C-alpha positions as CSV (number, residue, x, y, z in Angstrom):
1,M,-4.7,-20.5,17.6
2,V,-3.9,-17.2,15.9
3,I,-0.5,-15.6,15.6
4,H,-0.1,-11.9,14.6
5,V,3.3,-10.8,13.3
6,D,4.1,-7.1,13.2
7,M,7.5,-5.8,12.0
8,D,9.2,-3.2,14.2
9,A,9.4,0.2,12.6
10,F,9.5,-1.6,9.2
11,F,10.1,1.2,6.7
12,A,12.7,2.9,8.9
13,A,14.3,-0.4,9.8
14,V,14.8,-1.3,6.2
15,E,16.5,2.0,5.6
16,V,18.9,1.4,8.5
17,L,19.5,-2.1,7.3
18,D,20.6,-0.8,3.9
19,D,22.6,2.0,5.4
20,P,24.3,0.9,8.6
21,A,25.6,4.5,9.2
22,L,22.0,5.3,10.2
23,R,22.0,2.8,13.1
24,G,21.2,4.3,16.4
25,K,20.1,7.6,14.9
26,P,16.6,9.1,14.8
27,V,15.6,8.2,11.2
28,I,12.4,9.5,9.7
29,V,11.0,8.1,6.4
30,G,9.0,10.8,4.6
31,G,9.2,14.1,2.9
32,A,11.4,16.7,4.6
33,G,9.6,19.7,3.3
34,R,6.9,21.7,5.2
35,R,4.2,19.6,3.6
36,G,5.9,16.3,4.1
37,V,4.4,13.7,6.3
38,V,6.1,11.1,8.5
39,A,5.5,7.6,7.0
40,A,7.6,5.8,9.6
41,C,10.4,6.4,12.1
42,T,12.9,4.6,14.2
43,Y,12.3,4.2,17.9
44,E,15.2,6.6,18.5
45,A,13.0,9.3,16.8
46,R,9.9,8.2,18.8
47,V,11.8,9.0,22.0
48,Y,11.3,12.7,21.0
49,G,7.6,12.2,20.4
50,V,7.8,11.7,16.6
51,H,5.2,9.3,15.2
52,S,3.8,8.3,11.8
53,A,1.2,10.6,10.1
54,M,2.8,13.6,11.8
55,P,3.6,16.6,9.6
56,S,7.4,16.6,8.9
57,F,7.8,20.2,10.0
58,V,6.4,19.2,13.4
59,A,8.7,16.2,13.6
60,R,11.7,18.3,12.8
61,G,10.7,20.7,15.5
62,L,10.6,17.9,18.0
63,C,13.8,16.3,16.8
64,P,16.0,18.8,14.9
65,H,18.8,16.3,14.4
66,A,16.6,13.7,12.8
67,V,17.8,12.2,9.5
68,F,15.1,12.3,6.8
69,V,15.1,9.7,4.0
70,E,12.7,9.4,1.1
71,G,10.6,6.3,1.1
72,R,11.4,3.4,-1.2
73,Y,8.2,1.4,-1.6
74,W,9.7,-1.1,-4.0
75,R,12.3,-2.0,-1.4
76,Y,9.8,-2.4,1.3
77,S,7.7,-4.6,-1.0
78,E,10.7,-6.8,-1.7
79,Q,11.3,-7.3,2.1
80,S,7.6,-7.9,2.6
81,E,7.6,-10.7,0.0
82,R,10.5,-12.3,1.8
83,L,8.6,-12.0,5.1
84,H,5.6,-13.7,3.6
85,R,7.7,-16.6,2.3
86,I,8.9,-17.2,5.9
87,L,5.3,-17.1,7.2
88,E,3.9,-19.3,4.4
89,A,6.6,-21.9,5.3
90,V,4.8,-22.2,8.7
91,T,1.3,-22.4,7.4
92,P,-0.6,-21.6,4.2
93,L,-3.2,-19.8,6.3
94,V,-1.6,-16.4,6.2
95,E,-3.6,-13.2,6.0
96,G,-1.5,-10.2,5.1
97,I,-3.1,-7.0,6.3
98,A,-0.2,-4.7,5.4
99,L,3.3,-4.9,4.0
100,D,4.6,-5.3,7.6
101,E,2.1,-7.4,9.4
102,A,0.0,-10.6,9.0
103,F,-2.2,-13.0,10.8
104,L,-1.5,-16.8,10.8
105,D,-3.8,-19.6,11.8
106,V,-1.4,-22.2,13.3
107,T,-4.0,-24.6,14.6
108,A,-3.0,-27.3,12.1
109,A,0.7,-26.5,12.2
110,R,1.0,-27.4,15.9
111,R,1.3,-31.1,15.2
112,L,4.3,-30.6,13.0
113,L,5.9,-27.5,14.5
114,G,5.0,-27.7,18.2
115,D,3.2,-25.2,20.5
116,P,2.2,-21.8,19.1
117,V,4.6,-19.9,21.4
118,G,7.4,-22.0,20.1
119,I,6.3,-21.2,16.5
120,A,6.2,-17.5,17.4
121,H,9.8,-17.6,18.6
122,R,10.8,-19.5,15.5
123,I,9.3,-16.8,13.3
124,R,11.2,-14.1,15.1
125,R,14.4,-16.0,14.8
126,E,14.0,-16.6,11.0
127,V,13.0,-13.0,10.4
128,R,16.1,-11.8,12.2
129,E,18.4,-14.3,10.4
130,Q,16.9,-14.1,6.9
131,L,15.9,-10.4,6.7
132,G,18.2,-8.8,9.3
133,L,15.1,-7.2,10.9
134,T,13.0,-7.7,14.0
135,C,9.4,-8.3,14.6
136,S,7.0,-8.6,17.5
137,V,4.6,-11.5,17.7
138,G,1.3,-12.0,19.6
139,V,-0.3,-15.4,20.2
140,A,-4.0,-15.8,21.2
141,G,-7.2,-17.6,20.5
142,N,-8.5,-14.9,18.1
143,K,-7.3,-12.1,15.8
144,L,-8.2,-9.1,18.0
145,V,-6.3,-10.4,21.1
146,A,-3.4,-11.7,19.0
147,K,-2.9,-8.2,17.4
148,L,-3.1,-6.4,20.8
149,A,-0.6,-9.0,22.2
150,S,1.9,-8.2,19.4
151,E,1.6,-4.5,20.3
152,A,2.3,-5.3,23.9
153,A,5.4,-7.2,22.7
154,K,6.9,-4.2,20.9
155,P,9.8,-2.0,22.1
156,V,8.7,1.1,23.9
157,A,10.1,4.6,23.4
158,T,10.2,6.8,26.5
159,R,12.0,10.0,27.4
160,A,14.6,7.9,29.1
161,G,15.3,6.0,25.9
162,V,14.1,2.9,24.1
163,R,13.0,0.0,26.3
164,P,13.3,-3.4,24.6
165,G,10.0,-5.3,24.2
166,A,9.2,-8.9,25.1
167,G,9.3,-9.9,21.5
168,V,6.5,-12.5,22.0
169,V,3.4,-12.1,24.2
170,A,1.0,-15.0,24.5
171,V,-2.5,-14.8,25.9
172,P,-3.8,-18.2,27.1
173,S,-7.3,-19.4,26.3
174,G,-9.6,-18.0,29.0
175,G,-7.3,-15.1,29.8
176,E,-8.5,-12.8,27.1
177,R,-10.6,-10.6,29.3
178,M,-7.9,-10.3,31.9
179,F,-5.5,-9.2,29.2
180,L,-7.9,-6.6,27.8
181,V,-9.3,-5.1,31.0
182,G,-6.8,-2.3,31.5
183,L,-6.4,-1.3,27.9
184,P,-7.8,2.1,26.7
185,V,-11.1,1.6,24.9
186,T,-9.5,3.1,21.7
187,A,-7.4,-0.2,21.5
188,L,-10.5,-1.9,20.1
189,W,-11.2,-2.1,16.4
190,G,-14.0,0.2,15.5
191,V,-13.4,2.8,18.2
192,G,-12.4,5.9,16.4
193,P,-12.5,9.5,17.6
194,V,-16.3,9.9,17.4
195,T,-17.1,6.6,19.1
196,A,-14.5,7.2,21.7
197,R,-16.0,10.6,22.6
198,R,-19.4,9.0,23.0
199,L,-18.1,6.3,25.3
200,V,-15.9,8.6,27.3
201,S,-18.8,11.0,27.8
202,Y,-20.5,8.1,29.7
203,G,-17.4,7.3,31.7
204,I,-16.2,4.4,29.6
205,T,-12.5,4.8,29.2
206,T,-11.1,1.3,29.3
207,V,-11.9,-2.0,27.7
208,G,-12.8,-3.4,31.1
209,A,-15.3,-0.7,31.7
210,L,-16.9,-1.3,28.4
211,A,-17.2,-5.0,29.1
212,D,-18.9,-4.2,32.4
213,T,-21.4,-1.8,30.9
214,D,-24.9,-2.9,30.1
215,P,-25.0,-3.9,26.4
216,L,-28.3,-2.0,26.0
217,T,-26.5,1.2,27.1
218,V,-23.6,0.6,24.7
219,R,-26.0,0.0,21.8
220,R,-27.9,3.2,22.7
221,L,-24.6,5.2,22.7
222,V,-23.1,4.0,19.4
223,G,-25.8,2.2,17.6
224,A,-27.3,-1.3,17.8
225,T,-25.0,-3.2,15.4
226,H,-21.8,-1.4,16.3
227,G,-22.6,-1.5,20.0
228,S,-23.1,-5.3,19.9
229,R,-19.9,-5.8,18.1
230,L,-17.9,-3.7,20.6
231,V,-19.4,-5.6,23.6
232,E,-18.2,-8.8,22.0
233,L,-14.7,-7.5,21.4
234,A,-14.5,-6.0,24.9
235,N,-15.1,-9.5,26.3
236,G,-12.4,-11.0,24.2
237,R,-14.6,-12.6,21.7
238,D,-13.7,-12.3,18.0
239,P,-15.0,-15.1,15.7
240,R,-13.5,-13.8,12.5
241,P,-11.3,-16.4,10.8
242,V,-7.9,-15.9,9.2
243,V,-8.6,-15.4,5.5
244,P,-5.6,-16.1,3.4
245,S,-4.8,-14.4,0.1
246,R,-7.2,-11.4,0.6
247,P,-7.4,-9.8,-2.9
248,V,-6.0,-6.3,-3.3
249,V,-8.8,-3.9,-4.3
250,S,-6.5,-1.1,-5.7
251,M,-3.0,0.2,-5.7
252,G,-1.7,3.7,-6.1
253,R,0.6,6.5,-5.2
254,E,0.3,10.2,-4.4
255,T,2.5,13.1,-3.6
256,T,2.2,16.5,-1.9
257,F,4.0,19.5,-3.6
258,P,6.2,21.7,-1.4
259,R,4.1,24.6,-2.8
260,D,0.9,24.9,-4.8
261,V,1.5,24.2,-8.4
262,A,-0.5,26.0,-11.1
263,R,1.6,25.0,-14.2
264,R,0.0,22.0,-16.0
265,H,3.3,20.6,-17.2
266,E,4.6,20.3,-13.6
267,V,1.5,18.4,-12.5
268,H,1.8,16.2,-15.5
269,T,5.4,15.4,-14.7
270,A,4.6,14.5,-11.2
271,L,1.6,12.4,-12.3
272,A,3.8,10.5,-14.8
273,S,6.3,9.6,-12.1
274,L,3.4,8.4,-9.8
275,V,1.9,6.3,-12.6
276,D,5.3,4.6,-13.1
277,R,5.5,3.7,-9.5
278,A,1.9,2.5,-9.3
279,V,2.4,0.4,-12.4
280,R,5.5,-1.2,-10.8
281,Q,3.2,-2.1,-7.9
282,I,0.7,-4.0,-10.0
283,R,3.3,-5.6,-12.2
284,T,5.1,-6.9,-9.0
285,A,1.8,-8.3,-7.9
286,G,1.2,-9.9,-11.3
287,V,-2.0,-8.1,-12.1
288,A,-3.3,-5.5,-14.5
289,A,-5.8,-2.6,-14.0
290,R,-9.0,-1.7,-15.7
291,C,-9.8,1.5,-13.9
292,V,-7.5,4.5,-13.6
293,T,-8.3,7.3,-11.1
294,V,-6.6,10.6,-10.8
295,K,-6.8,12.5,-7.5
296,I,-6.3,16.3,-7.2
297,R,-6.3,18.3,-4.0
298,F,-6.2,22.1,-4.5
299,G,-4.6,24.7,-2.2
300,D,-7.9,25.2,-0.3
301,F,-8.0,21.4,0.4
302,T,-10.8,20.8,-2.0
303,T,-10.3,17.3,-3.4
304,I,-11.7,15.9,-6.6
305,T,-11.2,12.6,-8.5
306,R,-11.5,11.7,-12.1
307,S,-11.8,8.0,-13.2
308,H,-11.9,6.1,-16.5
309,T,-12.5,2.4,-17.0
310,T,-10.8,0.9,-20.0
311,A,-12.0,-2.0,-22.1
312,T,-8.6,-3.7,-22.0
313,P,-6.6,-4.3,-18.7
314,L,-3.4,-2.2,-18.6
315,D,-0.1,-3.1,-17.0
316,T,2.4,-0.7,-18.8
317,A,3.2,2.7,-17.6
318,P,2.8,4.5,-21.0
319,A,-0.7,3.1,-21.4
320,V,-1.8,4.0,-17.9
321,A,-0.1,7.4,-18.2
322,A,-2.1,8.2,-21.4
323,V,-5.4,7.6,-19.5
324,A,-4.2,9.6,-16.4
325,A,-3.0,12.5,-18.6
326,G,-6.3,12.6,-20.4
327,L,-8.2,12.7,-17.1
328,L,-5.8,15.5,-15.8
329,D,-6.4,17.5,-19.0
330,A,-10.1,17.8,-18.0
331,V,-9.1,19.5,-14.7
332,D,-8.4,23.3,-14.3
333,V,-5.1,23.4,-12.3
334,E,-4.6,27.1,-12.5
335,R,-6.2,27.5,-9.0
336,G,-3.1,25.7,-7.6
337,V,-2.6,22.0,-6.9
338,R,-1.5,20.9,-3.5
339,L,-1.5,17.1,-4.1
340,V,-1.8,14.8,-7.0
341,G,-2.3,11.0,-6.9
342,V,-3.2,8.1,-9.1
343,S,-4.8,4.8,-8.1
344,L,-5.3,1.6,-10.2
345,S,-8.3,-0.6,-9.5
346,G,-10.4,-3.2,-11.3
347,L,-7.4,-5.5,-10.9
348,T,-7.3,-8.7,-12.9
349,G,-5.0,-11.6,-13.4
350,P,-2.0,-11.6,-15.9
351,D,-3.9,-13.7,-18.4
352,A,-6.1,-10.8,-19.2
353,T,-3.3,-8.3,-20.0
354,Q,-2.8,-9.2,-23.7
355,P,-4.4,-6.3,-25.7
356,T,-6.6,-6.8,-28.7
357,L,-5.0,-6.1,-32.0
358,P,-6.8,-4.0,-34.6
359,G,-9.0,-6.1,-36.8
360,M,-9.6,-8.7,-34.1
361,E,-12.4,-9.1,-31.6
362,D,-11.8,-10.5,-28.1
363,A,-14.9,-12.0,-26.6
364,R,-13.3,-11.8,-23.2
365,T,-12.9,-8.1,-23.1
366,G,-15.7,-7.3,-25.6
367,V,-13.5,-5.1,-27.8
368,R,-14.4,-4.7,-31.5
369,P,-12.0,-3.5,-34.1
370,C,-13.1,0.1,-33.7
371,G,-12.9,-0.1,-29.9
372,E,-16.7,-0.3,-29.4
373,L,-17.8,-2.6,-26.6
374,V,-20.0,-5.6,-27.4
375,P,-23.4,-4.9,-25.8
376,G,-23.8,-6.9,-22.6
377,A,-20.1,-8.0,-22.4
378,D,-18.7,-5.5,-19.9
379,G,-21.3,-2.8,-20.1
380,P,-20.6,0.7,-21.5
381,R,-17.2,2.3,-21.1
382,R,-17.3,4.4,-18.0
383,T,-15.6,7.7,-17.4
384,S,-16.2,10.5,-14.8
385,A,-14.7,13.2,-16.9
386,P,-15.4,14.6,-20.4
387,A,-13.4,12.6,-22.9
388,T,-11.6,15.1,-25.1
389,T,-9.6,12.4,-26.7
390,D,-10.1,8.7,-27.3
391,L,-8.6,7.4,-24.0
392,D,-9.4,3.8,-24.8
393,G,-7.8,3.9,-28.3
394,E,-4.6,5.7,-27.1
395,A,-4.3,3.3,-24.1
396,L,-4.8,0.3,-26.3
397,R,-2.2,1.5,-28.8
398,L,0.4,2.1,-26.1
399,Q,-0.4,-1.2,-24.3
400,I,0.3,-3.1,-27.5
401,A,3.4,-1.2,-28.3
402,W,4.9,-1.5,-24.8
403,S,3.6,-5.0,-23.8
404,G,6.8,-6.6,-24.9
405,I,9.0,-3.8,-23.7
406,A,7.8,-3.6,-20.1
407,G,9.5,-6.9,-19.2
408,S,12.8,-5.5,-20.6
409,V,12.4,-2.4,-18.5
410,D,11.7,-4.5,-15.4
411,G,14.9,-6.5,-16.2
412,I,17.0,-3.4,-16.6
413,R,15.8,-2.0,-13.3
414,S,16.4,-5.3,-11.6
415,R,20.0,-5.4,-12.9
416,F,21.0,-1.7,-12.8
417,G,18.7,-0.4,-10.0
418,E,15.4,1.4,-9.8
419,Q,16.9,4.7,-10.9
420,A,18.3,3.2,-14.2
421,I,15.1,4.2,-16.0
422,G,12.8,7.1,-15.1
423,T,9.5,8.3,-16.5
424,G,9.2,10.8,-19.3
425,G,5.8,11.7,-20.7
426,N,4.1,8.6,-22.0
427,G,7.4,6.7,-22.3
428,F,10.6,6.2,-20.5
429,R,13.8,8.2,-20.2
430,S,16.8,6.0,-19.6
431,R,19.6,7.4,-17.6
432,V,22.3,4.7,-18.0
433,V,21.1,2.1,-20.5
434,D,19.7,4.0,-23.4
435,Q,20.8,1.6,-26.0
436,V,19.2,-1.4,-24.3
437,V,15.8,0.4,-24.3
438,D,16.2,1.6,-27.9
439,Q,16.8,-2.0,-29.0
440,A,13.8,-3.2,-27.0
441,V,11.5,-0.5,-28.4
442,G,12.6,-1.2,-31.9
443,D,12.2,-5.0,-31.6
444,S,8.7,-4.7,-30.1
445,C,7.5,-2.1,-32.6
446,E,8.7,-4.4,-35.4
447,Q,7.0,-7.5,-33.9
448,Q,3.8,-5.7,-33.3
449,G,3.7,-4.0,-36.7
450,W,3.8,-0.4,-35.3
451,L,5.7,2.4,-36.9
452,A,8.7,3.8,-35.0
453,D,6.8,6.9,-34.1
454,G,3.9,4.9,-32.4
455,G,3.4,4.9,-28.7
456,G,6.6,3.1,-27.9
457,T,9.1,5.8,-28.8
458,R,11.3,6.8,-25.9
459,D,10.8,10.3,-24.6
460,A,14.2,11.9,-24.5
C-alpha cells in the first residue's frame, strides 16, 4: 500500500506558524513587486482566486488586503527535514518529491503499525503535534491514486470561505477506477496543455471517458508510448514503486528584478546573494557541486545560460561566486537584465570536497599542481563561455582558503540567525559578528598557508 503525504499550503503555513499575527489573514509568499510571482498562499487568499505561479500584481488586484512576505527557503527546508524524520519513523521507504510532499510504501509497516488508514491518521497527528502544521494524506494501492486521494483530502477554498478537508482519503483495492472516473483528464500525470487539447478535441474531458476510449484511438491522438501510458493510468494502474532517497540532480536560486538592470555591478550583487543561498542548500544537503550554471533573462525574455565544470567539487560561497562571476563577465548586460539565477549540479558527497593543495596531485579529481587535468581521469575541463580568467584556479584558491571557515559561518548563522552574515563580493559581510569571522578567517589562512590578502579576506 502507498501513502501520499502533502502539506497544506506549506510555505504560507510556516510563515503563519512563525508569526501568529498572520493567522486567518490572506498571506502570500512571494515578491510584492510588479514582476513578483506567488510562490504559495494561505487558503484565505485562495478564496479570492489567488494561486501559486500567479503574477503578484494580479494577486494584489484580486486581494488588495493580502499580506505579502518574502520566502525563506532555509526555514522551509528545516521544517521539511523534520517532516521527513516523522515519515522515516514509519518506514524507510520514503520518496520525497518536494519539500512538502512524499510517498511512503507502508506494505511492510502494517504488521507493526496496523492498517494503512490508521498509519495515515497517525502521520497527520504527529505532523500537527511536532511541527504545528497540517497535512493531507491519501492512501491507495499505487502512487497515482494515492496522490489524487491526498488532493481530495485537502481543504477547499470557495467564495463562501474555506471548507475543511477530510484530512485522510483512502481508496480501497479495486476501487481505483470508480475513484478516478469523474476527475478531469488533466488530473493524470502527463496530461499537460497540449495533450489536454488533443484529448478534449475528441470529446475526452474526464478520466472515465479516457478509460472508455479505444486505446488505439488514444495512441493515435497523443502518440503510441504516451497514449498507452495514459490508458493505464486512466484505469487506475500505476506499477511504479516508491523509490527512497532519490538523488538531487541540481540546486539553485533565481530572482526577477523589479526593473531591467543594465549595470553590471547590480547584477553581480544579486548573483552573489543567490550563490550564497544556493550554497547553503547544498551544504545543508551535505553535498558539493562540480558544475556552476548562470542563467540570464533579458528584458525581451531572451534567456541564456553559461556553465563551467570545475575539477574540484565546491561547497563554499566564495569559490562558487568566483566561477559565477567569471561566467557573468562573459555576458553583455547592457541590453537590460530581467532575471538572474544560478544552479549547482554535478553534486557529489562530502568526502570529495577537500580541495587539492598546490604541489599535490589528487588521483580522485585528476588535478595536477598546475590545475591541468590528468588525461582520462575526468575528461577535459568544460565551460560554455570564453574563459577570460582561470576560473578553476581562482575557485580552487578560494575553496582552500574558505573550506575551514564555512563551518564557522554556518555556526554563526545557526546561533545568531540567517541575517547575521550576508554576501559581499567573493566573501562575506558580517552584520553583527565581525570579530568572530575575522578570527575564523585569520585562523584558516594561517592553517592553510595563505596570505591574509588571499581569497579568504572579508569584503567590507
